[in-house]
Phi, psi and omega in degrees: 000129174279146181262125173256127178273138176288167180315303187292339187273335184257018179300170190270357181259297190294283185287124188292333182297338183241025181304110179054036176066024174235157186211153173268162182306315182292330169297306170311316183286328179295313184289345179249354189287355168263005184285149179308307184296326173298315179294319172299318179291316178300320182295329178267010178064030176276134179285090182283334174298323171297326177293311178298319171304314179298323176290317171311307178304318180282331186232355181242175174254118177293116182281319179194173181309116177089359184238124176240152177226157176287145189301332185278356182249013177263000000 
């Protein structure tokens, strides 16, 4: 189950994780590490961080090295 932040929680000011709908790789890893698919991948010895990086490359826009954003917010 994906977590969707409500409007006040994803503003561009407060929480550093969601500044302008951008996040660094460590912030992304931290926010999804308790997701069921990540836990299952870890148990199976799968490099889930490599999968995350591949999905980011395929579906998001790189703002700068190690920082990603959804395409509609760049």
